[in-house]
C-alpha positions as CSV (number, residue, x, y, z in Angstrom):
1,M,0.0,0.0,0.0
2,S,1.5,3.3,-1.1
3,T,2.0,6.1,1.5
4,I,2.2,9.9,1.4
5,Y,6.0,9.6,1.4
6,D,5.9,7.4,-1.7
7,V,3.7,10.0,-3.4
8,A,6.1,12.7,-2.4
9,R,9.1,10.9,-3.8
10,R,7.3,10.1,-7.1
11,A,6.2,13.8,-7.5
12,G,9.5,15.2,-6.4
13,V,8.0,17.3,-3.6
14,S,7.9,17.2,0.2
15,P,5.3,15.2,2.2
16,K,4.0,18.5,3.5
17,T,3.2,19.6,-0.1
18,V,1.4,16.3,-0.7
19,S,-0.6,16.9,2.5
20,R,-1.6,20.4,1.3
21,V,-2.9,18.9,-2.0
22,L,-4.8,16.2,-0.1
23,N,-6.4,18.6,2.4
24,S,-6.5,21.8,0.4
25,D,-5.2,23.6,3.4
26,G,-2.4,25.6,1.9
27,P,-1.2,27.3,-1.3
28,V,0.1,24.9,-4.0
29,G,1.0,25.8,-7.6
30,E,-1.1,24.3,-10.4
31,K,1.8,22.3,-11.9
32,T,2.8,21.0,-8.5
33,R,-0.8,19.9,-7.8
34,E,-0.9,18.1,-11.1
35,A,2.4,16.4,-10.4
36,V,1.1,15.2,-7.0
37,E,-2.2,14.0,-8.4
38,A,-0.5,12.2,-11.2
39,A,1.8,10.4,-8.7
40,M,-1.2,9.4,-6.7
41,R,-2.9,7.9,-9.7
42,D,0.3,6.1,-10.8
43,L,0.8,4.6,-7.3
44,G,-2.9,3.8,-6.7
45,Y,-2.7,5.9,-3.6
46,V,-5.8,5.8,-1.3
47,R,-6.0,8.9,0.8
48,S,-6.7,7.5,4.3
49,N,-8.3,4.6,6.1
50,A,-11.5,6.6,6.2
51,A,-11.3,7.0,2.4
52,R,-10.7,3.3,2.0
53,M,-13.8,2.6,4.0
54,M,-15.8,5.0,1.9
55,R,-14.4,3.3,-1.3
56,A,-15.6,0.0,0.0
57,Q,-19.2,1.3,0.2
58,K,-21.3,1.1,-3.0
59,S,-22.0,4.4,-4.5
60,G,-24.2,3.2,-7.3
61,I,-22.5,5.6,-9.7
62,V,-20.7,4.9,-13.0
63,G,-18.6,7.6,-14.5
64,L,-18.7,8.2,-18.3
65,I,-16.2,10.5,-20.0
66,T,-16.9,11.6,-23.6
67,G,-16.7,14.5,-26.0
68,A,-20.1,13.8,-27.5
69,I,-21.8,16.8,-25.8
70,S,-19.5,19.6,-26.8
71,T,-18.2,18.2,-30.1
72,K,-18.8,20.7,-32.9
73,N,-20.0,18.2,-35.6
74,Q,-20.3,19.1,-39.2
75,P,-23.8,19.4,-40.7
76,S,-25.9,16.3,-40.2
77,T,-25.9,15.6,-44.0
78,Q,-22.2,14.9,-43.8
79,Q,-21.5,12.8,-40.7
80,G,-23.1,11.2,-37.8
81,L,-22.6,11.4,-34.0
82,P,-20.9,8.1,-33.3
83,D,-19.8,8.9,-29.7
84,L,-23.4,10.1,-28.9
85,Y,-24.8,6.9,-30.2
86,I,-22.3,4.9,-28.1
87,V,-23.4,6.9,-25.0
88,Q,-27.0,6.0,-25.7
89,G,-26.0,2.3,-25.9
90,I,-24.2,2.5,-22.6
91,Q,-27.2,4.1,-20.9
92,R,-29.5,1.5,-22.3
93,A,-27.2,-1.3,-21.0
94,L,-27.1,0.1,-17.5
95,E,-30.8,1.0,-17.2
96,S,-31.7,-2.3,-15.5
97,S,-28.6,-2.4,-13.3
98,G,-29.8,0.3,-10.8
99,M,-26.6,2.3,-11.6
100,T,-26.7,6.1,-12.1
101,V,-24.6,7.3,-15.1
102,M,-22.6,10.5,-14.3
103,I,-21.5,12.0,-17.6
104,A,-18.5,14.4,-18.0
105,D,-17.6,16.1,-21.3
106,T,-14.0,16.8,-22.3
107,A,-15.0,19.9,-24.3
108,G,-12.7,18.6,-27.0
109,R,-9.6,18.8,-24.7
110,N,-7.8,15.6,-23.9
111,D,-5.8,17.4,-21.2
112,R,-9.0,17.6,-19.2
113,V,-9.3,13.8,-18.9
114,P,-7.0,13.3,-15.9
115,H,-8.9,16.0,-13.9
116,L,-12.3,14.4,-14.9
117,I,-11.0,11.0,-13.7
118,D,-9.9,12.5,-10.4
119,T,-13.4,14.1,-10.0
120,F,-15.1,10.8,-10.6
121,L,-12.9,9.1,-8.1
122,S,-13.7,11.7,-5.5
123,H,-17.4,10.8,-6.1
124,R,-16.6,7.1,-5.4
125,V,-17.7,5.9,-8.8
126,E,-17.8,2.1,-9.0
127,G,-16.4,2.1,-12.5
128,L,-15.5,4.3,-15.5
129,I,-16.1,4.2,-19.2
130,Y,-14.1,6.4,-21.7
131,V,-15.7,6.9,-25.1
132,A,-13.6,8.0,-28.1
133,E,-15.1,9.7,-31.2
134,Y,-13.5,7.2,-33.6
135,H,-11.5,3.9,-33.4
136,Q,-8.1,4.9,-32.0
137,E,-5.4,4.1,-29.4
138,V,-5.5,6.2,-26.3
139,N,-3.2,6.7,-23.2
140,L,-5.2,7.4,-20.0
141,P,-3.9,7.7,-16.5
142,R,-3.9,4.5,-14.4
143,L,-6.9,4.0,-12.0
144,P,-6.8,2.4,-8.6
145,D,-7.2,-1.4,-8.9
146,D,-10.6,-1.3,-7.3
147,T,-12.0,1.0,-10.0
148,P,-12.5,-0.8,-13.3
149,L,-12.2,1.1,-16.5
150,V,-13.7,0.1,-19.9
151,L,-12.6,1.8,-23.2
152,A,-15.3,2.3,-25.8
153,N,-14.3,2.8,-29.5
154,C,-10.7,2.8,-28.4
155,F,-7.9,0.7,-26.8
156,D,-4.5,1.2,-25.1
157,S,-1.2,-0.6,-24.9
158,R,-1.8,-1.8,-21.3
159,G,-4.6,-4.2,-22.2
160,T,-7.3,-2.2,-20.5
161,P,-10.7,-3.8,-21.2
162,S,-12.0,-2.4,-24.4
163,V,-14.9,-2.6,-26.9
164,V,-14.1,-1.7,-30.5
165,P,-15.6,-2.1,-33.9
166,D,-14.4,-5.2,-35.9
167,D,-13.3,-3.1,-38.8
168,R,-11.5,-5.9,-40.5
169,R,-14.5,-8.3,-40.5
170,L,-16.9,-5.6,-41.5
171,Q,-15.0,-4.7,-44.6
172,R,-14.5,-8.4,-45.4
173,D,-18.2,-9.1,-45.1
174,L,-19.1,-6.2,-47.4
175,V,-16.6,-7.3,-50.1
176,R,-17.8,-10.9,-49.8
177,R,-21.3,-9.7,-50.6
178,L,-20.0,-7.7,-53.6
179,I,-18.2,-10.8,-54.8
180,A,-21.3,-12.9,-54.3
181,A,-23.1,-10.4,-56.6
182,G,-20.7,-11.2,-59.4
183,H,-18.2,-8.4,-59.0
184,R,-14.5,-9.2,-59.5
185,R,-12.9,-5.8,-60.1
186,I,-13.6,-4.2,-56.8
187,A,-11.8,-0.9,-56.1
188,Y,-11.2,0.3,-52.5
189,L,-10.9,4.0,-51.6
190,S,-9.6,3.6,-48.1
191,L,-9.2,6.0,-45.2
192,R,-5.7,7.3,-44.3
193,P,-3.3,4.6,-43.1
194,D,-2.5,6.6,-39.9
195,M,-6.0,5.7,-38.8
196,V,-6.7,2.4,-37.2
197,A,-9.6,1.8,-39.6
198,G,-7.4,2.8,-42.5
199,R,-5.1,-0.1,-41.6
200,L,-7.6,-2.8,-40.6
201,R,-10.3,-2.4,-43.3
202,P,-7.9,-3.0,-46.2
203,L,-6.9,-6.2,-44.6
204,G,-10.5,-7.4,-44.6
205,Y,-10.8,-6.2,-48.3
206,R,-7.8,-8.4,-49.3
207,E,-8.9,-11.4,-47.2
208,A,-12.3,-11.4,-49.1
209,L,-10.5,-11.3,-52.4
210,D,-8.1,-14.1,-51.4
211,E,-11.0,-16.3,-50.2
212,A,-12.6,-16.0,-53.6
213,G,-9.4,-16.6,-55.5
214,I,-9.3,-13.1,-56.9
215,P,-5.8,-11.7,-57.4
216,F,-5.1,-8.5,-55.5
217,D,-4.4,-5.5,-57.8
218,P,-2.5,-2.7,-56.0
219,A,-3.9,-0.2,-58.5
220,L,-7.4,-0.8,-57.0
221,L,-6.5,0.0,-53.4
222,Q,-5.7,3.6,-52.7
223,H,-5.7,5.6,-49.4
224,V,-7.4,8.9,-49.9
225,D,-7.2,11.9,-47.5
226,F,-10.5,13.1,-48.7
227,D,-11.5,15.2,-45.7
228,Q,-9.5,18.3,-46.6
229,S,-11.7,21.1,-47.8
230,E,-10.1,21.8,-51.2
231,I,-7.3,19.2,-51.8
232,G,-9.4,16.2,-50.8
233,P,-12.0,16.3,-53.5
234,Q,-9.4,16.9,-56.2
235,L,-7.3,13.9,-55.0
236,L,-10.4,11.7,-54.8
237,W,-11.4,12.8,-58.4
238,D,-7.9,12.0,-59.7
239,T,-7.8,8.6,-57.9
240,I,-11.2,7.6,-59.4
241,D,-10.2,8.8,-62.8
242,R,-7.0,6.8,-62.8
243,M,-8.9,3.7,-61.7
244,L,-11.5,4.1,-64.5
245,H,-8.8,4.3,-67.1
246,L,-7.1,1.0,-66.1
247,P,-7.1,-1.7,-68.8
248,E,-9.7,-3.5,-66.6
249,P,-11.5,-0.8,-64.7
250,P,-13.5,-1.6,-61.5
251,T,-17.2,-2.4,-61.6
252,V,-17.7,-1.1,-58.1
253,L,-16.0,1.5,-55.8
254,C,-15.8,0.7,-52.1
255,C,-15.5,3.9,-50.0
256,G,-13.9,4.4,-46.6
257,N,-17.2,5.7,-45.2
258,D,-20.6,6.9,-46.3
259,Q,-19.5,10.6,-46.3
260,M,-16.8,9.7,-48.9
261,A,-19.4,7.7,-50.9
262,M,-21.6,10.8,-51.0
263,M,-18.7,12.7,-52.5
264,V,-18.0,9.9,-55.0
265,Y,-21.6,10.1,-56.2
266,G,-21.0,13.7,-57.2
267,I,-17.7,12.9,-58.9
268,L,-19.1,10.0,-60.9
269,R,-22.0,12.1,-62.1
270,S,-19.6,14.9,-63.1
271,M,-17.9,12.3,-65.2
272,G,-21.2,11.4,-66.9
273,L,-21.4,7.9,-65.3
274,R,-24.7,6.4,-64.2
275,M,-25.1,4.4,-61.0
276,P,-25.5,1.5,-60.7
277,D,-25.8,0.8,-64.5
278,E,-22.2,1.8,-65.4
279,I,-20.5,1.5,-62.0
280,G,-21.5,0.7,-58.4
281,V,-20.7,2.4,-55.2
282,A,-20.5,1.0,-51.6
283,G,-20.0,2.9,-48.4
284,F,-19.2,2.1,-44.7
285,D,-21.0,3.1,-41.5
286,N,-24.7,2.9,-42.6
287,Y,-25.2,6.5,-41.6
288,R,-28.8,6.5,-42.6
289,A,-29.1,10.3,-43.2
290,I,-26.7,9.7,-46.1
291,A,-27.3,6.0,-47.1
292,E,-31.1,6.2,-47.3
293,T,-31.4,9.6,-48.9
294,L,-28.8,9.3,-51.7
295,Y,-30.1,8.3,-55.1
296,P,-29.8,5.5,-55.7
297,P,-29.8,4.4,-52.0
298,L,-26.3,3.4,-50.8
299,T,-25.1,-0.2,-50.2
300,T,-23.1,-0.1,-47.1
301,V,-22.2,-2.0,-43.9
302,D,-23.4,-1.2,-40.4
303,L,-20.9,0.2,-37.9
304,P,-23.2,-0.5,-34.9
305,Y,-22.4,2.3,-32.4
306,N,-25.4,1.6,-30.2
307,A,-24.4,-2.0,-29.8
308,L,-20.8,-1.0,-29.2
309,G,-22.0,1.2,-26.3
310,A,-24.2,-1.5,-24.9
311,R,-21.3,-4.0,-24.9
312,A,-19.2,-1.5,-23.1
313,G,-21.8,-1.1,-20.4
314,E,-22.2,-4.9,-20.0
315,R,-18.4,-5.3,-19.8
316,L,-18.2,-2.7,-17.1
317,M,-20.9,-4.4,-15.1
318,Q,-19.0,-7.7,-15.3
319,L,-15.9,-6.0,-14.0
320,I,-17.7,-4.3,-11.2
321,S,-19.1,-7.7,-10.1
322,G,-15.6,-9.2,-10.2
323,Q,-16.0,-11.2,-13.4
324,G,-13.5,-11.3,-16.2
325,R,-10.9,-9.1,-14.6
326,D,-8.1,-11.3,-16.0
327,D,-9.5,-11.2,-19.5
328,H,-7.7,-8.5,-21.5
329,S,-8.9,-9.4,-25.0
330,P,-10.9,-6.6,-26.7
331,V,-14.6,-7.2,-27.4
332,L,-15.1,-6.9,-31.2
333,V,-18.5,-5.6,-32.4
334,A,-19.7,-6.2,-36.0
335,G,-22.9,-5.4,-37.9
336,P,-24.8,-6.4,-41.1
337,V,-24.4,-5.4,-44.7
338,H,-27.2,-3.3,-46.1
339,W,-27.7,-4.1,-49.7
340,R,-29.3,-1.2,-51.6
341,A,-29.7,0.0,-55.2
342,S,-26.2,1.6,-55.6
343,V,-24.7,-1.7,-56.7
344,T,-26.2,-4.1,-59.2
345,E,-26.1,-7.8,-59.3
346,L,-23.7,-8.6,-62.1
347,R,-23.9,-11.4,-64.7
348,P,-21.0,-12.0,-67.1
349,E,-22.7,-10.1,-69.9
350,N,-23.1,-7.1,-67.6
351,V,-19.3,-6.8,-67.2
352,I,-18.9,-6.5,-70.9
353,S,-21.6,-3.8,-71.1
354,F,-19.9,-1.8,-68.3
355,K,-16.7,-1.6,-70.3
356,T,-18.5,-0.9,-73.6
357,L,-20.5,2.0,-72.2
358,R,-17.3,3.6,-70.8
359,E,-15.4,3.2,-74.0
360,E,-18.3,4.8,-75.9
361,K,-18.1,7.9,-73.7
362,Q,-14.4,8.4,-74.1
């Protein structure tokens, strides 16, 4: 069990300074206070016997840290609110548990997270859930051993219990469905490789091709940084143009997400191509405000944020009850493919007509 002297050594201050931070009975600089609080977190320091007794009592409170409330999202026609949907799933999972969910928002500042964690610990929460806005690796302060933490839509290098989307499987399932529809020349406009999804989804794409005995063509897989206001659309247009001028052009374009697919619709129309008669388009997310309102409606795969949140809530309840604390494997969440009118079922003769129509327009 760590002591006040251990904290002082770790923080590089005197025990008296640590006492001032603990009791708020003297002036302490902000940087010094942060150093002491960080040392307490690292050491799992419990403030006193009385505090230990309070910690042993059940508060009935679960802490949830998110940026969903303050995030300045783009217009609803362009992207969804994934972290908000995850929060809704968490609340639904905890409804029957009798737990009260206390939500704190980061205001878009990751440097606030340690302070929010300390605040929750002072309220004797029985567990914490941290929600990220997209699939990513995070590095959060350590919590006391008796306060379980679950990461939702993210993971860390310490093996903290996490619930994340199964990006690899989701992309594989979508490409499998395209192959089952007769498509063999499937292009993939992937997200950036510095994103977790931008690394995992191409693996699923290649696995589906390999299963079907379709040779991988590097010219049909391109990472596109499409989200920049001016450069992105130009790069996306150029990438699609290069693919369509290949000796064997693709019959369908898989997009990194539904927002990209919406942009691809406009590009293909500017090129004079009809969907799905001359080329198909598939997305990723099943963001219904896009997928169901585009014409033709978008074939895509469901990234189930609500289910992801529900699984995170269930995982936390297991940990609070003492179950599965030695299980560090992430919980992977998948969803169904939604087949809509943006991709046609291909027969061999259709492949020839695709190529003929394009040649006639050039």
